[in-house]
FIKOL-296897 format. One record per residue: residue number from 1; y, z, x of N, C-alpha, C in turn. Coordinates in nm, 4 decimals, padded with zeros to 6 digits, always signed. Layout:
<pt NUM; <Y; Z; X>; <Y; Z; X>; <Y; Z; X>>
...
//
This chain:
<pt 1; <+09.3034; +07.5152; +10.8004>; <+09.4465; +07.5198; +10.7808>; <+09.4902; +07.3899; +10.7148>>
<pt 2; <+09.5794; +07.4021; +10.6207>; <+09.6323; +07.2837; +10.5547>; <+09.7372; +07.2191; +10.6439>>
<pt 3; <+09.7373; +07.0880; +10.6490>; <+09.8370; +07.0148; +10.7269>; <+09.8625; +06.8807; +10.6592>>
<pt 4; <+09.9857; +06.8309; +10.6683>; <+10.0156; +06.7014; +10.6079>; <+09.9430; +06.5884; +10.6814>>
<pt 5; <+09.9179; +06.4816; +10.6098>; <+09.8484; +06.3677; +10.6696>; <+09.9445; +06.2688; +10.7344>>
<pt 6; <+10.0750; +06.2828; +10.7058>; <+10.1757; +06.1954; +10.7663>; <+10.2868; +06.2797; +10.8279>>
<pt 7; <+10.3552; +06.2220; +10.9265>; <+10.4648; +06.2925; +10.9937>; <+10.5861; +06.3063; +10.9015>>
<pt 8; <+10.6697; +06.4064; +10.9292>; <+10.7963; +06.4297; +10.8588>; <+10.7789; +06.4552; +10.7094>>
<pt 9; <+10.6721; +06.5231; +10.6732>; <+10.6484; +06.5586; +10.5338>; <+10.7390; +06.6754; +10.4951>>
<pt 10; <+10.7944; +06.6702; +10.3778>; <+10.8834; +06.7752; +10.3293>; <+10.8069; +06.9056; +10.3080>>
<pt 11; <+10.8670; +07.0200; +10.3420>; <+10.8030; +07.1491; +10.3149>; <+10.7814; +07.1730; +10.1656>>
<pt 12; <+10.8569; +07.1029; +10.0810>; <+10.8424; +07.1188; +09.9366>; <+10.7125; +07.0569; +09.8857>>
<pt 13; <+10.6435; +06.9809; +09.9701>; <+10.5197; +06.9157; +09.9258>; <+10.3962; +06.9937; +09.9697>>
<pt 14; <+10.3976; +07.1229; +09.9451>; <+10.2841; +07.2136; +09.9668>; <+10.2545; +07.2484; +10.1121>>
<pt 15; <+10.3416; +07.2170; +10.2047>; <+10.3124; +07.2480; +10.3446>; <+10.4140; +07.3451; +10.4022>>
<pt 16; <+10.4501; +07.4450; +10.3244>; <+10.5379; +07.5508; +10.3718>; <+10.4577; +07.6797; +10.3723>>
<pt 17; <+10.4732; +07.7573; +10.4789>; <+10.3978; +07.8816; +10.4956>; <+10.4946; +07.9942; +10.5285>>
<pt 18; <+10.4572; +08.1165; +10.4954>; <+10.5385; +08.2315; +10.5306>; <+10.4472; +08.3485; +10.5643>>
<pt 19; <+10.5011; +08.4404; +10.6426>; <+10.4236; +08.5558; +10.6852>; <+10.4578; +08.6799; +10.6051>>
<pt 20; <+10.3611; +08.7692; +10.5947>; <+10.3800; +08.8974; +10.5270>; <+10.3163; +09.0045; +10.6138>>
<pt 21; <+10.3873; +09.1151; +10.6316>; <+10.3370; +09.2266; +10.7119>; <+10.3336; +09.3503; +10.6239>>
<pt 22; <+10.2219; +09.4230; +10.6271>; <+10.2069; +09.5475; +10.5512>; <+10.1587; +09.6565; +10.6450>>
<pt 23; <+10.2113; +09.7763; +10.6269>; <+10.1670; +09.8924; +10.7046>; <+10.1112; +09.9951; +10.6077>>
<pt 24; <+09.9878; +10.0357; +10.6313>; <+09.9234; +10.1374; +10.5491>; <+09.9806; +10.2729; +10.5901>>
<pt 25; <+10.0427; +10.3426; +10.4957>; <+10.1063; +10.4704; +10.5259>; <+10.0102; +10.5784; +10.5709>>
<pt 26; <+09.8893; +10.5772; +10.5194>; <+09.7925; +10.6816; +10.5543>; <+09.7273; +10.6555; +10.6901>>
<pt 27; <+09.6794; +10.5338; +10.7106>; <+09.6061; +10.5038; +10.8342>; <+09.6951; +10.4489; +10.9447>>
<pt 28; <+09.8160; +10.4027; +10.9084>; <+09.9103; +10.3391; +11.0012>; <+09.8619; +10.2027; +11.0500>>
<pt 29; <+09.7588; +10.1453; +10.9857>; <+09.7112; +10.0117; +11.0213>; <+09.8138; +09.9082; +10.9767>>
<pt 30; <+09.8272; +09.8015; +11.0560>; <+09.9208; +09.6951; +11.0277>; <+09.8428; +09.5689; +10.9917>>
<pt 31; <+09.8700; +09.5118; +10.8754>; <+09.8030; +09.3898; +10.8317>; <+09.9052; +09.2776; +10.8252>>
<pt 32; <+09.8705; +09.1630; +10.8855>; <+09.9555; +09.0445; +10.8861>; <+09.8831; +08.9341; +10.8096>>
<pt 33; <+09.9551; +08.8698; +10.7177>; <+09.8973; +08.7603; +10.6391>; <+09.9863; +08.6376; +10.6495>>
<pt 34; <+09.9248; +08.5215; +10.6582>; <+09.9956; +08.3940; +10.6495>; <+09.9663; +08.3376; +10.5111>>
<pt 35; <+10.0714; +08.3102; +10.4342>; <+10.0553; +08.2643; +10.2965>; <+10.1101; +08.1232; +10.2806>>
<pt 36; <+10.0478; +08.0478; +10.1877>; <+10.0997; +07.9144; +10.1577>; <+10.2046; +07.9258; +10.0472>>
<pt 37; <+10.2593; +07.8124; +10.0049>; <+10.3690; +07.8164; +09.9079>; <+10.3274; +07.8646; +09.7694>>
<pt 38; <+10.1975; +07.8760; +09.7424>; <+10.1523; +07.9318; +09.6140>; <+10.1325; +08.0829; +09.6233>>
<pt 39; <+10.1432; +08.1375; +09.7450>; <+10.1242; +08.2810; +09.7651>; <+09.9835; +08.3184; +09.8073>>
<pt 40; <+09.8931; +08.2212; +09.8148>; <+09.7551; +08.2495; +09.8557>; <+09.7502; +08.2744; +10.0067>>
<pt 41; <+09.6769; +08.3772; +10.0478>; <+09.6622; +08.4072; +10.1902>; <+09.5675; +08.3055; +10.2534>>
<pt 42; <+09.6150; +08.2374; +10.3594>; <+09.5318; +08.1396; +10.4289>; <+09.4787; +08.1967; +10.5605>>
<pt 43; <+09.5330; +08.3111; +10.6044>; <+09.4864; +08.3780; +10.7259>; <+09.5335; +08.5217; +10.7201>>
<pt 44; <+09.4538; +08.6109; +10.7758>; <+09.4890; +08.7530; +10.7753>; <+09.4206; +08.8240; +10.8911>>
<pt 45; <+09.4882; +08.9238; +10.9457>; <+09.4258; +09.0089; +11.0474>; <+09.4863; +09.1493; +11.0336>>
<pt 46; <+09.4093; +09.2485; +11.0723>; <+09.4553; +09.3867; +11.0684>; <+09.4476; +09.4465; +11.2081>>
<pt 47; <+09.5580; +09.5068; +11.2493>; <+09.5640; +09.5787; +11.3765>; <+09.5511; +09.7273; +11.3439>>
<pt 48; <+09.4509; +09.7902; +11.3987>; <+09.4253; +09.9314; +11.3689>; <+09.5059; +10.0196; +11.4616>>
<pt 49; <+09.5681; +10.1217; +11.4032>; <+09.6502; +10.2148; +11.4794>; <+09.5631; +10.2998; +11.5699>>
<pt 50; <+09.6177; +10.3305; +11.6854>; <+09.5491; +10.4245; +11.7748>; <+09.5788; +10.5663; +11.7275>>
<pt 51; <+09.4758; +10.6443; +11.7146>; <+09.4921; +10.7835; +11.6729>; <+09.4829; +10.8708; +11.7956>>
<pt 52; <+09.5865; +10.9458; +11.8199>; <+09.5921; +11.0298; +11.9420>; <+09.5540; +11.1715; +11.9122>>
//
């Protein structure tokens, strides 16, 4: 994970992150991604839907 080397670093200096959630319409699986300020995914996980 990227982290600033000094305290109180501005989010504009490459240390801002945002989340993205996607749901697959066919499988109903939910994918969560953490992205950095360039849009690159730095972490991702998929939760699989229970099929009844």
